[in-house]
Every structure is written in C-alpha cells, then in structure tokens.
Biopython code that builds the backbone (N, CA, C, O; Angstrom):
import numpy as np
from Bio.PDB.StructureBuilder import StructureBuilder

atoms = [
    (1, "MET", "N", (-19.312, 11.883, -39.952)),
    (1, "MET", "CA", (-18.966, 10.484, -40.081)),
    (1, "MET", "C", (-17.451, 10.354, -40.096)),
    (1, "MET", "O", (-16.751, 11.151, -40.722)),
    (2, "SER", "N", (-16.963, 9.355, -39.408)),
    (2, "SER", "CA", (-15.521, 9.145, -39.370)),
    (2, "SER", "C", (-15.034, 8.561, -40.698)),
    (2, "SER", "O", (-15.793, 7.933, -41.436)),
    (3, "LEU", "N", (-13.785, 8.780, -40.972)),
    (3, "LEU", "CA", (-13.182, 8.263, -42.194)),
    (3, "LEU", "C", (-13.262, 6.742, -42.238)),
    (3, "LEU", "O", (-13.507, 6.163, -43.296)),
    (4, "VAL", "N", (-13.057, 6.099, -41.104)),
    (4, "VAL", "CA", (-13.089, 4.633, -41.037)),
    (4, "VAL", "C", (-14.477, 4.116, -41.416)),
    (4, "VAL", "O", (-14.590, 3.140, -42.157)),
    (5, "LYS", "N", (-15.522, 4.757, -40.920)),
    (5, "LYS", "CA", (-16.890, 4.332, -41.246)),
    (5, "LYS", "C", (-17.200, 4.569, -42.718)),
    (5, "LYS", "O", (-17.857, 3.747, -43.356)),
    (6, "TYR", "N", (-16.728, 5.694, -43.261)),
    (6, "TYR", "CA", (-16.961, 5.999, -44.663)),
    (6, "TYR", "C", (-16.270, 4.970, -45.566)),
    (6, "TYR", "O", (-16.850, 4.504, -46.547)),
    (7, "ILE", "N", (-15.041, 4.627, -45.229)),
    (7, "ILE", "CA", (-14.309, 3.622, -46.002)),
    (7, "ILE", "C", (-15.020, 2.278, -45.917)),
    (7, "ILE", "O", (-15.141, 1.579, -46.923)),
    (8, "ALA", "N", (-15.488, 1.910, -44.732)),
    (8, "ALA", "CA", (-16.212, 0.645, -44.569)),
    (8, "ALA", "C", (-17.470, 0.643, -45.416)),
    (8, "ALA", "O", (-17.813, -0.382, -46.006)),
    (9, "ARG", "N", (-18.167, 1.774, -45.488)),
    (9, "ARG", "CA", (-19.369, 1.868, -46.323)),
    (9, "ARG", "C", (-19.025, 1.653, -47.784)),
    (9, "ARG", "O", (-19.687, 0.879, -48.474)),
    (10, "LEU", "N", (-17.982, 2.341, -48.263)),
    (10, "LEU", "CA", (-17.586, 2.188, -49.664)),
    (10, "LEU", "C", (-17.178, 0.748, -49.973)),
    (10, "LEU", "O", (-17.504, 0.228, -51.040)),
    (11, "GLN", "N", (-16.478, 0.112, -49.058)),
    (11, "GLN", "CA", (-16.058, -1.277, -49.279)),
    (11, "GLN", "C", (-17.265, -2.203, -49.340)),
    (11, "GLN", "O", (-17.314, -3.095, -50.187)),
    (12, "ARG", "N", (-18.237, -2.007, -48.459)),
    (12, "ARG", "CA", (-19.456, -2.836, -48.467)),
    (12, "ARG", "C", (-20.241, -2.606, -49.751)),
    (12, "ARG", "O", (-20.730, -3.558, -50.359)),
    (13, "MET", "N", (-20.366, -1.349, -50.168)),
    (13, "MET", "CA", (-21.065, -1.038, -51.414)),
    (13, "MET", "C", (-20.345, -1.671, -52.596)),
    (13, "MET", "O", (-20.982, -2.254, -53.473)),
    (14, "ASP", "N", (-19.026, -1.558, -52.621)),
    (14, "ASP", "CA", (-18.233, -2.149, -53.697)),
    (14, "ASP", "C", (-18.480, -3.652, -53.783)),
    (14, "ASP", "O", (-18.671, -4.193, -54.872)),
    (15, "TYR", "N", (-18.475, -4.321, -52.640)),
    (15, "TYR", "CA", (-18.680, -5.766, -52.613)),
    (15, "TYR", "C", (-20.053, -6.129, -53.178)),
    (15, "TYR", "O", (-20.153, -7.009, -54.033)),
    (16, "LEU", "N", (-21.091, -5.473, -52.718)),
    (16, "LEU", "CA", (-22.447, -5.788, -53.169)),
    (16, "LEU", "C", (-22.636, -5.479, -54.653)),
    (16, "LEU", "O", (-23.303, -6.228, -55.368)),
    (17, "ILE", "N", (-22.048, -4.376, -55.112)),
    (17, "ILE", "CA", (-22.152, -4.032, -56.534)),
    (17, "ILE", "C", (-21.397, -5.055, -57.374)),
    (17, "ILE", "O", (-21.909, -5.511, -58.397)),
    (18, "ALA", "N", (-20.194, -5.419, -56.959)),
    (18, "ALA", "CA", (-19.393, -6.405, -57.700)),
    (18, "ALA", "C", (-20.102, -7.758, -57.773)),
    (18, "ALA", "O", (-19.992, -8.459, -58.779)),
    (19, "MET", "N", (-20.823, -8.128, -56.721)),
    (19, "MET", "CA", (-21.549, -9.402, -56.693)),
    (19, "MET", "C", (-22.914, -9.299, -57.372)),
    (19, "MET", "O", (-23.625, -10.295, -57.502)),
    (20, "LYS", "N", (-23.276, -8.089, -57.806)),
    (20, "LYS", "CA", (-24.599, -7.820, -58.390)),
    (20, "LYS", "C", (-25.691, -8.282, -57.430)),
    (20, "LYS", "O", (-26.668, -8.921, -57.820)),
    (21, "ALA", "N", (-25.486, -7.932, -56.156)),
    (21, "ALA", "CA", (-26.387, -8.377, -55.091)),
    (21, "ALA", "C", (-26.947, -7.202, -54.293)),
    (21, "ALA", "O", (-27.219, -7.331, -53.100)),
    (22, "THR", "N", (-27.120, -6.054, -54.955)),
    (22, "THR", "CA", (-27.604, -4.886, -54.229)),
    (22, "THR", "C", (-29.105, -4.919, -54.008)),
    (22, "THR", "O", (-29.604, -4.446, -52.986)),
    (23, "GLY", "N", (-29.828, -5.485, -54.979)),
    (23, "GLY", "CA", (-31.269, -5.365, -54.959)),
    (23, "GLY", "C", (-31.658, -3.971, -55.424)),
    (23, "GLY", "O", (-30.795, -3.170, -55.784)),
    (24, "PRO", "N", (-32.959, -3.679, -55.419)),
    (24, "PRO", "CA", (-33.405, -2.332, -55.795)),
    (24, "PRO", "C", (-32.904, -1.293, -54.784)),
    (24, "PRO", "O", (-32.460, -1.662, -53.697)),
    (25, "PRO", "N", (-32.968, -0.010, -55.123)),
    (25, "PRO", "CA", (-32.421, 1.024, -54.240)),
    (25, "PRO", "C", (-32.892, 0.942, -52.787)),
    (25, "PRO", "O", (-32.077, 1.091, -51.876)),
    (26, "ASP", "N", (-34.169, 0.712, -52.550)),
    (26, "ASP", "CA", (-34.644, 0.638, -51.161)),
    (26, "ASP", "C", (-33.989, -0.518, -50.411)),
    (26, "ASP", "O", (-33.622, -0.369, -49.245)),
    (27, "ASP", "N", (-33.840, -1.660, -51.063)),
    (27, "ASP", "CA", (-33.193, -2.815, -50.430)),
    (27, "ASP", "C", (-31.706, -2.553, -50.195)),
    (27, "ASP", "O", (-31.160, -2.896, -49.147)),
    (28, "PHE", "N", (-31.064, -1.941, -51.186)),
    (28, "PHE", "CA", (-29.645, -1.628, -51.081)),
    (28, "PHE", "C", (-29.403, -0.687, -49.897)),
    (28, "PHE", "O", (-28.497, -0.908, -49.094)),
    (29, "ALA", "N", (-30.215, 0.352, -49.801)),
    (29, "ALA", "CA", (-30.090, 1.291, -48.688)),
    (29, "ALA", "C", (-30.299, 0.574, -47.352)),
    (29, "ALA", "O", (-29.587, 0.839, -46.383)),
    (30, "CYS", "N", (-31.268, -0.325, -47.305)),
    (30, "CYS", "CA", (-31.548, -1.072, -46.076)),
    (30, "CYS", "C", (-30.358, -1.961, -45.694)),
    (30, "CYS", "O", (-29.999, -2.045, -44.520)),
    (31, "LYS", "N", (-29.751, -2.620, -46.680)),
    (31, "LYS", "CA", (-28.594, -3.481, -46.411)),
    (31, "LYS", "C", (-27.439, -2.690, -45.810)),
    (31, "LYS", "O", (-26.653, -3.215, -45.022)),
    (32, "LEU", "N", (-27.349, -1.426, -46.192)),
    (32, "LEU", "CA", (-26.259, -0.566, -45.723)),
    (32, "LEU", "C", (-26.655, 0.266, -44.505)),
    (32, "LEU", "O", (-25.844, 1.004, -43.946)),
    (33, "ARG", "N", (-27.915, 0.131, -44.109)),
    (33, "ARG", "CA", (-28.469, 0.937, -43.000)),
    (33, "ARG", "C", (-28.326, 2.429, -43.292)),
    (33, "ARG", "O", (-27.895, 3.210, -42.444)),
    (34, "LEU", "N", (-28.703, 2.803, -44.525)),
    (34, "LEU", "CA", (-28.652, 4.185, -44.978)),
    (34, "LEU", "C", (-30.033, 4.630, -45.413)),
    (34, "LEU", "O", (-30.902, 3.806, -45.702)),
    (35, "SER", "N", (-30.230, 5.936, -45.459)),
    (35, "SER", "CA", (-31.442, 6.453, -46.086)),
    (35, "SER", "C", (-31.256, 6.338, -47.596)),
    (35, "SER", "O", (-30.134, 6.232, -48.091)),
    (36, "ARG", "N", (-32.349, 6.360, -48.302)),
    (36, "ARG", "CA", (-32.308, 6.287, -49.767)),
    (36, "ARG", "C", (-31.510, 7.468, -50.329)),
    (36, "ARG", "O", (-30.722, 7.299, -51.260)),
    (37, "SER", "N", (-31.713, 8.653, -49.768)),
    (37, "SER", "CA", (-31.004, 9.832, -50.272)),
    (37, "SER", "C", (-29.494, 9.731, -50.024)),
    (37, "SER", "O", (-28.702, 10.140, -50.873)),
    (38, "THR", "N", (-29.090, 9.192, -48.870)),
    (38, "THR", "CA", (-27.660, 9.008, -48.598)),
    (38, "THR", "C", (-27.068, 7.970, -49.540)),
    (38, "THR", "O", (-25.929, 8.113, -49.984)),
    (39, "LEU", "N", (-27.831, 6.927, -49.850)),
    (39, "LEU", "CA", (-27.372, 5.932, -50.821)),
    (39, "LEU", "C", (-27.085, 6.604, -52.160)),
    (39, "LEU", "O", (-26.020, 6.400, -52.743)),
    (40, "PHE", "N", (-28.037, 7.408, -52.648)),
    (40, "PHE", "CA", (-27.858, 8.056, -53.941)),
    (40, "PHE", "C", (-26.699, 9.053, -53.911)),
    (40, "PHE", "O", (-25.975, 9.181, -54.898)),
    (41, "GLU", "N", (-26.515, 9.751, -52.807)),
    (41, "GLU", "CA", (-25.378, 10.674, -52.679)),
    (41, "GLU", "C", (-24.054, 9.911, -52.763)),
    (41, "GLU", "O", (-23.122, 10.342, -53.441)),
    (42, "THR", "N", (-23.984, 8.781, -52.072)),
    (42, "THR", "CA", (-22.743, 8.003, -52.066)),
    (42, "THR", "C", (-22.486, 7.378, -53.432)),
    (42, "THR", "O", (-21.342, 7.342, -53.886)),
    (43, "LEU", "N", (-23.531, 6.886, -54.094)),
    (43, "LEU", "CA", (-23.368, 6.362, -55.458)),
    (43, "LEU", "C", (-22.852, 7.456, -56.386)),
    (43, "LEU", "O", (-21.995, 7.203, -57.232)),
    (44, "GLN", "N", (-23.374, 8.674, -56.228)),
    (44, "GLN", "CA", (-22.911, 9.784, -57.065)),
    (44, "GLN", "C", (-21.455, 10.110, -56.773)),
    (44, "GLN", "O", (-20.695, 10.410, -57.694)),
    (45, "GLU", "N", (-21.054, 10.057, -55.507)),
    (45, "GLU", "CA", (-19.654, 10.283, -55.155)),
    (45, "GLU", "C", (-18.758, 9.239, -55.818)),
    (45, "GLU", "O", (-17.685, 9.564, -56.325)),
    (46, "MET", "N", (-19.205, 7.985, -55.811)),
    (46, "MET", "CA", (-18.436, 6.926, -56.454)),
    (46, "MET", "C", (-18.330, 7.188, -57.952)),
    (46, "MET", "O", (-17.266, 7.004, -58.542)),
    (47, "LYS", "N", (-19.418, 7.614, -58.562)),
    (47, "LYS", "CA", (-19.401, 7.919, -60.000)),
    (47, "LYS", "C", (-18.468, 9.089, -60.280)),
    (47, "LYS", "O", (-17.771, 9.101, -61.294)),
    (48, "ASN", "N", (-18.451, 10.072, -59.384)),
    (48, "ASN", "CA", (-17.557, 11.231, -59.554)),
    (48, "ASN", "C", (-16.088, 10.828, -59.459)),
    (48, "ASN", "O", (-15.215, 11.535, -59.963)),
    (49, "MET", "N", (-15.812, 9.689, -58.814)),
    (49, "MET", "CA", (-14.447, 9.161, -58.730)),
    (49, "MET", "C", (-14.060, 8.423, -60.006)),
    (49, "MET", "O", (-12.931, 7.946, -60.126)),
    (50, "GLY", "N", (-14.983, 8.323, -60.960)),
    (50, "GLY", "CA", (-14.683, 7.694, -62.241)),
    (50, "GLY", "C", (-15.172, 6.262, -62.382)),
    (50, "GLY", "O", (-14.822, 5.585, -63.349)),
    (51, "VAL", "N", (-15.975, 5.788, -61.434)),
    (51, "VAL", "CA", (-16.482, 4.422, -61.479)),
    (51, "VAL", "C", (-17.825, 4.422, -62.213)),
    (51, "VAL", "O", (-18.722, 5.193, -61.872)),
    (52, "ASP", "N", (-17.957, 3.562, -63.212)),
    (52, "ASP", "CA", (-19.179, 3.486, -64.016)),
    (52, "ASP", "C", (-20.140, 2.475, -63.385)),
    (52, "ASP", "O", (-20.051, 1.273, -63.636)),
    (53, "ILE", "N", (-21.053, 2.982, -62.568)),
    (53, "ILE", "CA", (-22.044, 2.140, -61.886)),
    (53, "ILE", "C", (-23.377, 2.353, -62.569)),
    (53, "ILE", "O", (-23.805, 3.485, -62.793)),
    (54, "ARG", "N", (-24.024, 1.253, -62.895)),
    (54, "ARG", "CA", (-25.339, 1.312, -63.553)),
    (54, "ARG", "C", (-26.323, 0.416, -62.822)),
    (54, "ARG", "O", (-25.946, -0.393, -61.974)),
    (55, "TYR", "N", (-27.604, 0.581, -63.172)),
    (55, "TYR", "CA", (-28.650, -0.222, -62.555)),
    (55, "TYR", "C", (-29.327, -1.058, -63.628)),
    (55, "TYR", "O", (-29.662, -0.549, -64.698)),
    (56, "SER", "N", (-29.529, -2.348, -63.343)),
    (56, "SER", "CA", (-30.231, -3.249, -64.260)),
    (56, "SER", "C", (-31.643, -3.485, -63.725)),
    (56, "SER", "O", (-31.828, -4.017, -62.631)),
    (57, "ASN", "N", (-32.627, -3.081, -64.514)),
    (57, "ASN", "CA", (-34.013, -3.341, -64.126)),
    (57, "ASN", "C", (-34.328, -4.832, -64.164)),
    (57, "ASN", "O", (-35.145, -5.317, -63.380)),
    (58, "THR", "N", (-33.686, -5.555, -65.068)),
    (58, "THR", "CA", (-33.910, -6.991, -65.182)),
    (58, "THR", "C", (-33.408, -7.729, -63.950)),
    (58, "THR", "O", (-34.130, -8.539, -63.367)),
    (59, "ARG", "N", (-32.179, -7.450, -63.556)),
    (59, "ARG", "CA", (-31.579, -8.107, -62.377)),
    (59, "ARG", "C", (-31.965, -7.439, -61.060)),
    (59, "ARG", "O", (-31.776, -8.001, -59.982)),
    (60, "GLU", "N", (-32.511, -6.229, -61.171)),
    (60, "GLU", "CA", (-32.808, -5.411, -59.994)),
    (60, "GLU", "C", (-31.580, -5.277, -59.105)),
    (60, "GLU", "O", (-31.617, -5.561, -57.908)),
    (61, "SER", "N", (-30.494, -4.835, -59.728)),
    (61, "SER", "CA", (-29.243, -4.665, -58.991)),
    (61, "SER", "C", (-28.354, -3.655, -59.703)),
    (61, "SER", "O", (-28.395, -3.508, -60.925)),
    (62, "TYR", "N", (-27.555, -2.968, -58.909)),
    (62, "TYR", "CA", (-26.498, -2.134, -59.467)),
    (62, "TYR", "C", (-25.347, -3.049, -59.881)),
    (62, "TYR", "O", (-25.180, -4.141, -59.338)),
    (63, "TYR", "N", (-24.566, -2.588, -60.843)),
    (63, "TYR", "CA", (-23.419, -3.366, -61.315)),
    (63, "TYR", "C", (-22.375, -2.417, -61.878)),
    (63, "TYR", "O", (-22.671, -1.271, -62.215)),
    (64, "TYR", "N", (-21.144, -2.917, -61.976)),
    (64, "TYR", "CA", (-20.070, -2.156, -62.612)),
    (64, "TYR", "C", (-20.139, -2.394, -64.113)),
    (64, "TYR", "O", (-20.186, -3.538, -64.566)),
    (65, "ALA", "N", (-20.145, -1.304, -64.886)),
    (65, "ALA", "CA", (-20.251, -1.415, -66.337)),
    (65, "ALA", "C", (-18.908, -1.705, -66.994)),
    (65, "ALA", "O", (-18.859, -2.074, -68.168)),
    (66, "ASP", "N", (-17.829, -1.542, -66.254)),
    (66, "ASP", "CA", (-16.502, -1.859, -66.794)),
    (66, "ASP", "C", (-15.642, -2.404, -65.661)),
    (66, "ASP", "O", (-16.157, -2.774, -64.606)),
    (67, "GLU", "N", (-14.355, -2.450, -65.877)),
    (67, "GLU", "CA", (-13.450, -3.074, -64.902)),
    (67, "GLU", "C", (-13.010, -2.139, -63.779)),
    (67, "GLU", "O", (-12.339, -2.577, -62.844)),
    (68, "ARG", "N", (-13.376, -0.862, -63.856)),
    (68, "ARG", "CA", (-12.957, 0.079, -62.810)),
    (68, "ARG", "C", (-13.712, -0.179, -61.506)),
    (68, "ARG", "O", (-14.920, -0.416, -61.507)),
    (69, "ARG", "N", (-12.979, -0.128, -60.405)),
    (69, "ARG", "CA", (-13.551, -0.310, -59.072)),
    (69, "ARG", "C", (-12.854, 0.641, -58.122)),
    (69, "ARG", "O", (-11.834, 1.243, -58.456)),
    (70, "ILE", "N", (-13.408, 0.767, -56.958)),
    (70, "ILE", "CA", (-12.784, 1.588, -55.923)),
    (70, "ILE", "C", (-12.000, 0.665, -55.010)),
    (70, "ILE", "O", (-12.552, -0.268, -54.426)),
    (71, "ILE", "N", (-10.719, 0.934, -54.892)),
    (71, "ILE", "CA", (-9.867, 0.160, -53.991)),
    (71, "ILE", "C", (-9.245, 1.146, -53.012)),
    (71, "ILE", "O", (-8.587, 2.108, -53.410)),
    (72, "ILE", "N", (-9.460, 0.897, -51.748)),
    (72, "ILE", "CA", (-8.916, 1.761, -50.705)),
    (72, "ILE", "C", (-7.916, 0.937, -49.916)),
    (72, "ILE", "O", (-8.224, -0.148, -49.422)),
    (73, "ARG", "N", (-6.712, 1.477, -49.810)),
    (73, "ARG", "CA", (-5.657, 0.747, -49.121)),
    (73, "ARG", "C", (-4.997, 1.668, -48.105)),
    (73, "ARG", "O", (-4.666, 2.814, -48.410)),
    (74, "VAL", "N", (-4.814, 1.168, -46.927)),
    (74, "VAL", "CA", (-4.118, 1.910, -45.891)),
    (74, "VAL", "C", (-2.843, 1.144, -45.589)),
    (74, "VAL", "O", (-2.875, -0.056, -45.315)),
    (75, "GLU", "N", (-1.728, 1.844, -45.640)),
    (75, "GLU", "CA", (-0.442, 1.218, -45.394)),
    (75, "GLU", "C", (0.286, 1.942, -44.289)),
    (75, "GLU", "O", (0.169, 3.157, -44.129)),
    (76, "LYS", "N", (1.020, 1.192, -43.551)),
    (76, "LYS", "CA", (1.881, 1.785, -42.539)),
    (76, "LYS", "C", (3.219, 2.084, -43.194)),
    (76, "LYS", "O", (3.841, 1.211, -43.799)),
    (77, "ILE", "N", (3.639, 3.305, -43.065)),
    (77, "ILE", "CA", (4.933, 3.715, -43.610)),
    (77, "ILE", "C", (5.915, 3.801, -42.458)),
    (77, "ILE", "O", (5.702, 4.545, -41.502)),
    (78, "CYS", "N", (6.966, 3.054, -42.552)),
    (78, "CYS", "CA", (7.973, 3.019, -41.486)),
    (78, "CYS", "C", (8.855, 4.251, -41.592)),
    (78, "CYS", "O", (9.298, 4.635, -42.674)),
    (79, "ASP", "N", (9.092, 4.850, -40.456)),
    (79, "ASP", "CA", (9.996, 5.994, -40.369)),
    (79, "ASP", "C", (11.410, 5.456, -40.169)),
    (79, "ASP", "O", (11.715, 4.882, -39.124)),
    (80, "LYS", "N", (12.267, 5.639, -41.158)),
    (80, "LYS", "CA", (13.617, 5.066, -41.104)),
    (80, "LYS", "C", (14.649, 6.144, -40.852)),
    (80, "LYS", "O", (15.577, 6.335, -41.638)),
    (81, "ARG", "N", (14.476, 6.843, -39.751)),
    (81, "ARG", "CA", (15.443, 7.900, -39.413)),
    (81, "ARG", "C", (16.619, 7.340, -38.681)),
    (81, "ARG", "O", (17.531, 8.082, -38.318)),
]
sb = StructureBuilder()
sb.init_structure("model")
sb.init_model(0)
sb.init_chain("A")
sb.init_seg("    ")
for serial, (resi, resn, name, xyz) in enumerate(atoms, 1):
    if name == "N":
        sb.init_residue(resn, " ", resi, " ")
    sb.init_atom(name, np.array(xyz, "f"), 0.0, 1.0, " ", f" {name:<3s}", serial, name[0])
structure = sb.get_structure()
C-alpha cells in the first residue's frame, strides 16, 4: 500500500471515530472498504501510536476516550540555498 493511501485511510478513520459514526466493526470496515481483520490491525496501529480508541456497545461506534488524535501533516520545505 502506498503511503498516500495509508494516510488517507487514517484520516478517514479519524474522522469517523471523532464523529462517533463508525458503526459496529463490520459496518466500519465496509465504510473503509477494508476486511474486518485489516480494520482491527489498523485500529491496533493507531492505539500503538498512543491514541485511546474505545468501542461503545450502546452507541455501536468507536470513539476517542480522550483528546488525543492522529494528525498527519505534509509540508513543503523550501530549499534556500
């Protein structure tokens, strides 16, 4: 997978989690066009980055348990030679 696609996946996951609009795991995976196992692998990677993601059975959605989120920024650095 290209870095650009991986970043896009993380950004989409971040958005859905922040909005508490993931749905149950099967729905979340479907929204991302991922297998269930790839969804769980990516969620674990996000957790390994220090993000506290939890699942609410009541809301049937993943959510952030605190204020930490994943922010990916790409900047152009000018060469000033």
